[in-house]
C-alpha positions as CSV (number, residue, x, y, z in Angstrom):
1,M,30.0,-70.7,39.7
2,A,31.7,-67.5,40.6
3,A,35.0,-69.1,41.4
4,P,35.5,-70.9,38.0
5,K,34.8,-67.6,36.1
6,K,37.5,-65.8,38.0
7,G,39.9,-68.7,37.3
8,R,39.2,-68.6,33.5
9,G,40.0,-64.9,33.2
10,P,43.8,-65.2,33.5
11,A,43.9,-68.5,31.6
12,G,42.1,-66.9,28.7
13,G,44.5,-64.0,28.7
14,Q,47.4,-66.4,28.6
15,S,46.0,-68.5,25.8
16,R,46.3,-65.8,23.1
17,P,49.8,-64.4,23.1
18,G,50.3,-65.7,19.6
19,R,48.1,-63.0,18.2
20,A,50.3,-60.2,19.5
21,L,53.5,-62.0,18.3
22,A,52.0,-62.6,14.9
23,L,51.1,-58.9,14.6
24,I,54.6,-57.6,15.4
25,L,56.1,-60.2,13.2
26,I,54.0,-59.1,10.3
27,A,54.9,-55.5,10.9
28,M,58.6,-56.3,11.0
29,V,58.5,-58.3,7.8
30,A,56.5,-55.6,6.0
31,L,58.8,-52.8,7.1
32,T,61.9,-54.7,6.3
33,G,60.5,-55.7,2.9
34,G,59.6,-52.0,2.3
35,M,63.1,-51.0,3.1
36,F,64.7,-53.4,0.6
37,W,62.0,-52.6,-2.0
38,S,62.7,-48.9,-1.8
39,G,66.4,-49.5,-2.2
40,H,67.2,-47.4,0.9
41,T,68.8,-50.0,3.1
42,T,70.9,-47.6,5.2
43,P,69.8,-44.4,7.0
44,R,70.6,-41.0,5.5
45,L,73.5,-39.4,7.2
46,G,73.8,-35.8,8.3
47,I,76.6,-33.4,7.3
48,D,78.6,-34.3,10.4
49,L,78.7,-38.0,9.3
50,A,78.4,-37.9,5.5
51,G,80.0,-34.5,4.7
52,G,78.5,-31.8,2.5
53,T,78.8,-28.1,1.8
54,S,79.3,-25.2,4.2
55,I,78.3,-21.7,2.8
56,T,79.0,-18.4,4.6
57,L,76.9,-15.5,3.7
58,K,77.5,-11.9,4.7
59,A,74.6,-9.4,5.1
60,K,74.7,-6.2,3.1
61,A,72.2,-3.4,3.7
62,E,70.9,-1.2,1.0
63,P,72.4,2.4,0.8
64,G,70.9,4.5,3.5
65,Q,69.6,1.5,5.4
66,E,72.6,0.4,7.3
67,S,70.6,-0.1,10.5
68,A,68.7,-2.9,8.7
69,V,71.5,-5.3,9.6
70,N,70.2,-6.1,13.0
71,E,69.4,-9.2,15.1
72,T,65.7,-9.3,14.1
73,N,66.4,-9.2,10.4
74,M,69.2,-11.8,10.7
75,N,66.9,-14.2,12.6
76,T,64.2,-13.7,10.0
77,A,66.7,-14.5,7.2
78,V,67.8,-17.6,9.0
79,G,64.2,-18.8,9.2
80,I,63.5,-18.1,5.5
81,I,66.7,-19.8,4.3
82,E,66.0,-22.8,6.5
83,R,62.5,-23.2,5.1
84,R,63.8,-22.7,1.5
85,V,66.4,-25.4,1.9
86,N,64.2,-27.9,3.7
87,G,61.4,-27.2,1.2
88,L,63.6,-28.8,-1.4
89,G,63.8,-32.0,0.7
90,V,67.3,-31.3,2.1
91,S,66.6,-32.1,5.8
92,E,69.0,-31.6,8.7
93,A,70.4,-28.5,7.0
94,E,72.0,-26.2,9.6
95,V,71.4,-22.5,9.3
96,Q,72.7,-20.2,12.1
97,T,74.1,-16.8,12.6
98,Q,77.8,-16.2,13.1
99,G,78.6,-12.8,14.6
100,A,76.5,-9.8,13.7
101,E,76.7,-10.0,9.9
102,N,77.3,-13.6,8.8
103,I,75.0,-16.6,8.3
104,V,76.5,-20.1,8.0
105,V,74.5,-22.7,6.1
106,N,75.6,-26.4,6.3
107,I,74.0,-28.6,3.7
108,P,74.5,-32.4,4.0
109,R,75.4,-34.3,0.9
110,G,72.3,-35.3,-1.0
111,T,70.4,-35.3,-4.3
112,N,69.1,-31.7,-3.9
113,E,72.4,-30.2,-2.6
114,K,73.1,-28.3,-5.8
115,Q,69.6,-26.6,-5.8
116,A,69.9,-25.7,-2.2
117,R,73.3,-24.1,-2.8
118,E,71.7,-21.9,-5.5
119,Q,68.8,-20.8,-3.3
120,V,70.4,-20.1,0.1
121,G,71.6,-16.6,-0.7
122,T,69.0,-15.7,-3.3
123,T,67.5,-12.4,-2.0
124,A,64.2,-12.9,-3.8
125,Q,63.3,-9.2,-3.8
126,L,60.2,-9.2,-5.9
127,Y,58.7,-6.0,-7.3
128,F,56.0,-5.2,-9.8
129,R,57.1,-2.1,-11.6
130,P,55.3,-0.3,-14.5
131,V,57.2,-0.3,-17.8
132,L,58.1,3.2,-19.0
133,A,60.3,2.2,-22.0
134,V,61.8,-0.9,-23.5
135,T,64.3,-1.6,-26.2
136,N,66.8,-4.2,-27.2
137,G,69.7,-5.0,-24.8
138,A,72.5,-3.4,-26.8
139,P,73.8,0.1,-25.8
140,A,72.3,2.9,-28.0
141,A,74.8,5.7,-27.1
142,T,76.5,5.8,-30.5
143,P,74.2,4.2,-33.1
144,S,75.4,3.6,-36.6
145,A,73.5,4.9,-39.6
146,G,70.3,3.1,-40.4
147,T,70.4,1.2,-37.1
148,S,67.3,1.4,-34.9
149,G,66.9,0.3,-31.4
150,S,63.8,-1.7,-32.0
151,P,62.5,-3.4,-28.9
152,T,62.1,-7.1,-28.5
153,P,58.9,-8.1,-26.7
154,K,58.9,-10.6,-23.9
155,P,57.7,-14.0,-25.1
156,S,54.3,-15.3,-24.0
157,S,54.1,-13.3,-20.8
158,S,50.7,-12.7,-19.4
159,A,48.8,-11.9,-16.2
160,S,46.1,-14.1,-14.8
161,G,42.8,-12.9,-16.2
162,A,44.4,-10.9,-19.0
163,T,43.2,-11.4,-22.6
164,A,44.9,-14.3,-24.1
165,G,45.5,-12.7,-27.5
166,E,48.8,-11.6,-28.9
167,K,50.3,-8.4,-27.5
168,S,50.7,-5.3,-29.5
169,A,54.1,-4.7,-31.0
170,T,56.3,-2.4,-29.0
171,P,56.8,0.9,-30.9
172,T,60.2,1.3,-32.5
173,A,62.4,3.9,-30.7
174,T,65.4,5.1,-32.8
175,A,68.4,6.4,-31.0
176,S,67.7,10.0,-32.2
177,T,64.2,10.0,-30.6
178,Q,65.0,7.8,-27.6
179,G,66.2,10.6,-25.4
180,R,63.0,12.6,-25.9
181,A,60.9,9.6,-25.1
182,L,62.8,8.8,-21.9
183,T,62.5,12.4,-20.8
184,E,58.7,12.3,-21.2
185,A,58.4,9.0,-19.4
186,L,60.6,10.1,-16.5
187,K,58.6,13.3,-16.1
188,A,55.6,11.1,-15.0
189,P,56.9,7.8,-13.5
190,S,53.3,6.8,-12.5
191,P,51.4,5.0,-15.3
192,T,48.5,7.3,-14.7
193,P,48.4,10.0,-17.3
194,T,48.8,13.6,-16.0
195,A,47.2,16.7,-17.3
196,S,50.5,18.1,-18.4
197,S,51.5,15.0,-20.2
198,S,48.2,14.6,-22.0
199,A,48.2,18.2,-23.1
200,K,51.8,18.0,-24.3
201,P,52.0,18.6,-28.1
202,K,53.5,15.9,-30.3
203,A,57.2,16.1,-31.0
204,T,57.9,18.2,-34.1
205,G,61.4,16.8,-34.6
206,T,63.1,19.9,-33.0
207,P,65.2,18.7,-30.0
208,Q,64.9,22.1,-28.3
209,A,61.2,21.6,-27.7
210,T,62.0,19.0,-25.0
211,P,62.4,20.6,-21.5
212,K,65.8,20.1,-20.0
213,P,65.6,17.2,-17.5
214,D,66.8,17.5,-13.9
215,P,70.2,15.9,-13.0
216,A,68.7,12.7,-11.6
217,T,66.5,12.2,-14.7
218,A,69.5,12.9,-16.9
219,A,71.6,10.4,-15.1
220,L,69.0,7.7,-15.3
221,Q,68.5,8.5,-19.0
222,Q,72.2,8.2,-19.6
223,K,72.4,5.0,-17.7
224,F,69.5,3.4,-19.7
225,T,71.0,4.6,-23.0
226,A,74.4,3.2,-22.2
227,L,73.3,-0.1,-20.6
228,N,74.5,-3.2,-22.3
229,C,72.4,-6.2,-21.2
230,L,74.7,-8.5,-23.2
231,D,77.4,-7.8,-20.6
232,P,76.8,-10.0,-17.5
233,K,78.5,-7.5,-15.2
234,Q,76.4,-4.6,-16.4
235,R,73.2,-6.8,-16.0
236,A,74.1,-7.6,-12.4
237,A,74.8,-4.0,-11.5
238,A,71.9,-2.5,-13.4
239,G,69.4,-2.1,-10.5
240,Q,71.8,-2.3,-7.5
241,G,71.4,0.3,-4.8
242,V,68.0,1.5,-6.1
243,K,65.1,2.0,-3.7
244,A,61.7,0.5,-4.5
245,T,60.3,4.0,-4.6
246,E,62.6,5.2,-7.3
247,P,62.6,4.5,-11.1
248,T,65.3,2.2,-12.3
249,V,66.7,0.2,-15.3
250,A,66.8,-3.5,-15.6
251,C,67.5,-6.3,-18.1
252,G,65.3,-9.3,-19.1
253,E,66.1,-12.4,-21.1
254,D,63.5,-12.9,-23.9
255,S,65.1,-16.2,-25.0
256,P,68.5,-17.8,-24.5
257,G,71.0,-15.1,-25.4
258,V,68.4,-12.5,-26.4
259,W,68.0,-9.6,-23.9
260,S,65.9,-6.5,-23.6
261,K,66.5,-3.5,-21.4
262,Y,63.8,-1.7,-19.5
263,L,63.1,1.7,-18.0
264,L,60.9,1.0,-15.0
265,G,58.9,3.2,-12.7
266,P,58.6,2.9,-8.9
267,A,57.5,-0.4,-7.5
268,E,53.7,-0.6,-6.9
269,V,53.6,-4.2,-5.4
270,N,56.4,-6.2,-3.7
271,G,57.1,-9.7,-2.7
272,K,55.6,-9.3,0.8
273,D,52.2,-8.9,-0.9
274,V,52.4,-12.4,-2.4
275,D,50.6,-15.0,-0.2
276,D,51.4,-18.1,-2.1
277,A,53.3,-19.1,-5.3
278,K,54.1,-22.4,-7.0
279,G,55.4,-23.7,-10.3
280,V,52.8,-25.6,-12.3
281,L,52.5,-26.9,-15.8
282,D,49.9,-25.1,-18.0
283,P,48.3,-28.0,-19.9
284,Q,46.7,-25.7,-22.5
285,R,49.9,-23.9,-23.5
286,G,52.2,-26.8,-22.6
287,M,54.6,-24.6,-20.7
288,W,55.7,-24.2,-17.1
289,I,54.5,-21.1,-15.3
290,V,54.5,-19.7,-11.7
291,T,51.2,-18.9,-10.3
292,M,50.8,-16.3,-7.5
293,N,48.0,-15.4,-5.0
294,F,48.2,-12.1,-3.3
295,T,47.3,-11.1,0.2
296,D,44.3,-8.9,0.9
297,A,46.5,-5.8,0.9
298,G,48.4,-7.0,-2.1
299,S,45.2,-7.7,-4.1
300,K,44.2,-4.0,-3.6
301,K,47.6,-2.8,-4.7
302,F,47.6,-5.1,-7.7
303,Q,44.1,-4.1,-8.7
304,S,45.0,-0.4,-8.5
305,I,48.1,-0.7,-10.7
306,T,46.4,-3.0,-13.3
307,S,43.5,-0.6,-13.5
308,K,45.9,2.2,-14.4
309,L,48.0,0.2,-16.8
310,S,45.0,-1.2,-18.8
311,Q,44.3,2.4,-20.0
312,Q,47.7,2.9,-21.5
313,A,49.2,2.1,-24.8
314,D,52.0,-0.3,-25.3
315,P,54.6,-0.5,-23.7
316,Q,53.2,1.7,-20.9
317,N,50.4,-0.9,-20.4
318,R,52.9,-3.5,-19.2
319,F,54.2,-4.2,-15.8
320,A,57.6,-5.9,-15.2
321,I,58.0,-8.6,-12.6
322,V,61.4,-7.9,-11.3
323,L,63.2,-10.5,-9.2
324,D,66.5,-9.5,-7.7
325,G,67.0,-6.8,-10.3
326,D,66.2,-9.0,-13.3
327,V,63.0,-8.7,-15.3
328,V,61.5,-12.2,-15.2
329,S,58.4,-11.3,-17.3
330,A,56.8,-8.2,-18.6
331,P,53.2,-9.0,-19.5
332,S,50.6,-6.6,-21.0
333,V,47.6,-5.7,-19.0
334,R,44.3,-5.5,-20.9
335,Q,41.9,-5.6,-17.9
336,T,41.9,-4.9,-14.2
337,L,43.2,-7.8,-12.1
338,S,43.2,-8.3,-8.3
339,A,43.7,-11.6,-6.5
340,S,46.1,-13.6,-8.6
341,A,48.7,-13.5,-11.4
342,E,51.1,-15.7,-13.2
343,I,54.7,-15.4,-14.3
344,S,55.4,-17.0,-17.7
345,G,58.6,-17.1,-19.8
346,N,61.6,-19.3,-20.3
347,F,60.8,-21.7,-17.5
348,N,61.4,-25.4,-17.2
349,Q,60.1,-27.6,-14.4
350,Q,63.0,-27.0,-12.1
351,S,63.3,-23.2,-12.6
352,A,59.5,-22.8,-12.2
353,Q,59.3,-24.8,-9.0
354,D,62.5,-23.1,-7.6
355,L,61.0,-19.7,-8.2
356,G,57.7,-20.8,-6.6
357,N,59.6,-22.1,-3.6
358,I,61.5,-18.9,-3.1
359,L,58.4,-16.7,-3.4
360,S,56.3,-18.9,-1.2
361,Y,58.7,-18.7,1.7
362,G,59.3,-15.0,1.3
363,A,62.0,-12.5,0.4
364,L,65.1,-12.1,2.5
365,P,65.0,-8.8,4.4
366,L,68.7,-8.3,3.6
367,T,71.0,-8.7,0.6
368,F,73.7,-11.4,1.1
369,Q,77.0,-11.9,-0.5
370,T,78.6,-15.3,-0.6
371,Q,81.8,-15.1,1.4
372,S,82.9,-18.8,1.0
373,V,81.7,-22.2,-0.1
374,D,83.6,-25.0,1.5
375,T,83.3,-28.8,1.1
376,V,83.0,-30.5,4.5
377,T,84.5,-34.0,4.7
378,A,83.1,-36.7,6.9
379,A,86.4,-37.6,8.4
380,L,85.9,-35.9,11.7
381,G,82.3,-37.0,11.9
382,G,83.3,-40.6,11.1
383,D,85.7,-40.6,14.0
384,Q,83.1,-39.2,16.3
385,L,80.5,-41.7,15.1
386,Q,82.9,-44.6,15.7
387,A,83.5,-43.3,19.2
388,G,79.8,-43.0,19.8
389,L,79.2,-46.5,18.6
390,I,81.9,-47.8,20.8
391,A,80.3,-46.0,23.8
392,G,76.9,-47.4,22.8
393,A,78.3,-50.9,22.6
394,I,80.0,-50.6,26.0
395,G,76.7,-49.3,27.5
396,L,74.7,-52.1,25.9
397,G,77.2,-54.6,27.1
398,L,77.0,-53.4,30.7
399,V,73.2,-53.5,30.5
400,I,73.3,-57.1,29.3
401,I,75.8,-58.1,31.9
402,Y,73.6,-56.6,34.6
403,L,70.5,-58.4,33.3
404,V,72.3,-61.8,33.1
405,V,73.8,-61.5,36.6
406,Y,70.6,-60.2,38.3
407,Y,67.8,-61.8,36.3
408,R,69.6,-64.8,34.9
409,G,67.0,-66.6,32.6
410,L,64.8,-63.6,32.4
411,S,67.7,-61.7,30.6
412,L,66.9,-63.8,27.5
413,I,63.6,-62.1,27.2
414,A,65.2,-58.7,27.7
415,I,67.9,-59.3,25.1
416,L,65.4,-60.5,22.5
417,S,63.2,-57.4,23.2
418,L,66.2,-55.1,22.8
419,A,67.1,-56.9,19.5
420,V,63.5,-56.4,18.2
421,S,63.6,-52.7,19.2
422,A,67.0,-52.2,17.5
423,L,65.7,-53.8,14.3
424,L,62.6,-51.7,14.2
425,T,64.6,-48.5,14.9
426,Y,67.0,-49.2,12.1
427,V,64.4,-50.0,9.5
428,L,62.3,-47.0,10.4
429,M,65.3,-44.7,10.2
430,A,66.2,-46.1,6.8
431,L,62.6,-45.6,5.6
432,L,62.2,-42.1,7.1
433,G,65.2,-40.8,5.1
434,P,63.5,-40.7,1.7
435,A,60.0,-40.3,3.2
436,I,60.4,-37.1,5.4
437,G,64.1,-36.2,4.8
438,F,65.3,-37.6,8.2
439,A,69.1,-37.7,8.4
440,L,71.0,-39.4,11.1
441,N,73.6,-37.2,12.8
442,L,75.7,-37.5,16.0
443,P,73.0,-36.2,18.4
444,A,70.5,-38.7,16.8
445,V,73.0,-41.5,17.6
446,C,73.1,-40.2,21.2
447,G,69.3,-40.3,21.3
448,A,69.4,-44.0,20.2
449,I,71.9,-44.8,22.9
450,V,69.8,-43.1,25.6
451,A,66.9,-45.2,24.4
452,I,68.7,-48.4,25.4
453,G,68.2,-47.3,29.1
454,I,64.6,-46.4,28.5
455,T,63.8,-49.8,26.9
456,A,65.7,-51.7,29.6
457,D,63.9,-49.8,32.3
458,S,60.5,-51.0,31.0
459,F,61.7,-54.7,31.2
460,I,62.9,-54.2,34.7
461,V,59.6,-52.7,35.9
462,Y,57.7,-55.7,34.5
463,F,60.2,-58.3,35.9
464,E,60.1,-56.7,39.4
465,R,56.3,-56.7,39.4
466,I,56.3,-60.4,38.6
467,R,58.9,-61.1,41.3
468,D,56.8,-59.2,43.8
469,E,53.8,-61.5,43.0
470,L,56.0,-64.5,43.5
471,R,57.2,-63.2,46.9
472,E,53.5,-63.1,47.9
473,G,53.2,-66.8,47.3
474,R,51.7,-67.0,43.8
475,T,52.9,-69.3,41.1
476,L,54.4,-67.9,37.9
477,R,51.5,-68.1,35.5
478,P,49.0,-66.1,37.6
479,A,51.9,-63.9,38.8
480,V,52.6,-62.9,35.1
481,E,49.1,-61.8,34.5
482,R,48.5,-60.1,37.9
483,A,51.8,-58.1,37.5
484,W,51.0,-56.9,34.0
485,P,48.3,-54.2,34.8
486,R,50.5,-52.6,37.5
487,A,53.6,-52.7,35.4
488,R,51.7,-51.4,32.3
489,R,50.6,-48.3,34.1
490,T,54.1,-47.5,35.3
491,I,55.6,-48.1,31.8
492,L,53.0,-45.9,30.1
493,V,53.6,-43.0,32.5
494,S,57.4,-43.3,32.3
495,D,57.3,-43.4,28.5
496,F,54.8,-40.6,28.3
497,V,57.1,-38.3,30.3
498,S,60.1,-39.2,28.0
499,F,58.0,-38.7,24.8
500,L,56.7,-35.3,26.1
501,A,60.2,-34.2,26.8
502,A,61.3,-35.2,23.4
503,A,58.4,-33.4,21.7
504,V,59.0,-30.2,23.6
505,L,62.7,-30.4,22.8
506,F,61.9,-31.0,19.1
507,I,59.6,-28.0,18.9
508,V,61.7,-25.4,20.7
509,T,65.1,-26.3,19.2
510,V,66.6,-26.3,15.7
511,G,69.3,-28.1,13.8
512,K,71.1,-31.1,15.3
513,V,69.3,-31.0,18.6
514,Q,66.1,-31.8,16.7
515,G,67.7,-35.0,15.5
516,F,68.3,-36.0,19.1
517,A,64.8,-35.2,20.1
518,F,63.3,-37.0,17.1
519,T,65.3,-40.2,17.7
520,L,64.4,-40.2,21.4
521,G,60.7,-39.8,20.7
522,L,60.7,-42.5,18.0
523,T,62.5,-45.0,20.2
524,T,60.1,-44.2,23.1
525,L,57.1,-45.1,21.0
526,L,58.8,-48.2,19.8
527,D,59.5,-49.2,23.4
528,I,55.7,-49.3,24.0
529,V,55.1,-51.3,20.9
530,V,57.8,-53.9,21.8
531,V,56.7,-54.3,25.5
532,F,53.1,-54.7,24.6
533,L,53.4,-56.9,21.5
534,F,56.6,-58.8,22.2
535,T,57.9,-58.8,25.8
536,K,54.5,-59.5,27.5
537,P,53.4,-62.3,25.1
538,V,56.9,-64.0,25.2
539,M,56.8,-63.8,29.0
540,T,53.4,-65.5,29.0
541,L,54.6,-68.3,26.8
542,L,57.8,-68.9,28.8
543,A,55.8,-69.0,32.0
544,R,54.2,-72.3,30.7
545,T,57.6,-74.0,30.5
546,K,59.0,-76.2,33.2
547,F,62.2,-74.1,33.4
548,F,60.5,-70.9,34.3
549,G,57.2,-72.3,35.7
550,N,58.9,-74.5,38.3
551,G,61.2,-71.7,39.4
552,H,64.5,-73.1,38.4
553,K,67.4,-71.5,40.2
554,W,68.8,-70.1,37.0
555,S,65.5,-68.8,35.7
556,G,65.6,-65.7,37.9
557,L,62.3,-66.7,39.4
558,D,63.3,-69.1,42.1
559,P,60.8,-68.5,45.0
560,K,63.4,-69.4,47.6
561,R,65.9,-67.0,46.2
562,L,63.3,-64.3,46.1
563,G,62.4,-64.8,49.8
564,A,58.9,-66.4,49.3
565,K,58.0,-68.4,52.5
566,P,56.6,-71.9,51.7
567,P,54.0,-73.2,51.6
568,L,52.6,-71.0,48.9
569,R,49.1,-69.5,49.3
570,R,46.6,-72.2,48.8
571,T,43.7,-69.7,48.5
572,R,44.8,-68.9,45.0
573,R,44.7,-72.5,43.7
574,A,40.9,-72.3,43.3
575,H,41.3,-69.3,41.0
576,A,44.0,-70.8,38.8
577,P,43.7,-74.4,37.6
578,V,47.4,-74.6,36.9
579,D,48.1,-74.4,40.7
580,A,46.3,-77.8,41.2
581,K,48.6,-79.4,38.7
582,E,51.7,-78.0,40.3
583,A,50.5,-79.1,43.8
């Protein structure tokens, strides 16, 4: 009874190849249908194949911090810019240093290219500064009679946890009293009231009662008085070159075309204290806001400043959220806050999400100036792609010729397996473009060409194991089953080494090399799928045909050509019923 059981094992294994073929056929149909349903029938192309935009940025250190332009800060900026751009879904963006002061950003042509161009050089220097004074954005150096510089409050700006009621109106500051108010505010930049300021008598209208400010205070006062926020050039230059520890002036847009100017104290919290930020829609107010969560250290700082501000009168109870020198929002503080805050104002969905993206990935350690923005054509990449495809076609042709000459009929199985692997690779590349932002570049094409050799190697290992079994005197059907376990181990070990190399290369490299590593890893995994679910089942089915089963001289499995010495081993006939039929 033992002998028949052993004989039924291989036969049973050979009787179910249709299941594996049905599984891979269903997968191919589903993936192909998904490709056509999504409308992305071609893989996304990288900048070297499709063209795009190349942006050159030059680092610029703040005054007195020239040593900040160093290798460490440049590499940090490269990482932040790369995360920002790829956070928008623009994959395969190349960000690399050029020399000691320049960073080159190559953005492939795509739907988010415009947004990426706007964000690559955004410094995103975020500061929370106490508001010392605020008025409208027009200069107040020479006011006309009867004209007052009444301030315009920021619309609907609030901090998370603050009272949701309306803010108090900002006191009117006429041009004649503005200088005295500024002097008093600059004497104590901190929002915490001092003994001298609290004991200071109210102004009696006599200008001589105000102490003469020091030169730095006078210069800042003159700058604030003369600032015209309606002028784009003055807005851009308002807070340039000012350290975070110094008071400054800034502009903020209340509504389209309506600006206010601010006198701000030293920064109490900066962007590095923000742990996470994102743009969300507030369903209660029906407006887009940016929510922020602070780090542990940032929460303590934020709690300290809001505790001080909540005790002040308007506008000294407000803090300005300053991004790259512009006041994004200036909410009132009515109670002590700590862990979170929100920025609200004139946001739409795109601007709120862009700001959240910038703040989430961090502020650049340096200020960058855009040196050039060039459009990159795909002409050169197209020529290289054509050359690469020609090289791949030549390599594939040589592999097929070798298979036909050496393996004859077995080459049909290898060619069909290569075709299935190519189809799956193409469909997955087309689907991964919109799914994860994968873009096909020249190194990725090279990875696909290398994969031809890896896939062909798996076939050769299996074929040679089968031929070894035939040389030992076995017939084809049991030889196919006995050769599979040994070939399977070899194929898995070989593909594991290739996949491990691709994974390591993907992790430790950036830019285009990652495209090569990703394609190599993907095709290696597909090789295992094709060999297990297509090559082996097809080989099992063809072994039942007379052409292959009888060892035709053009089948590639002719026992005489392989050196098998007749007669074949008769001891195996009891274990495989098919041997009795052939005998």
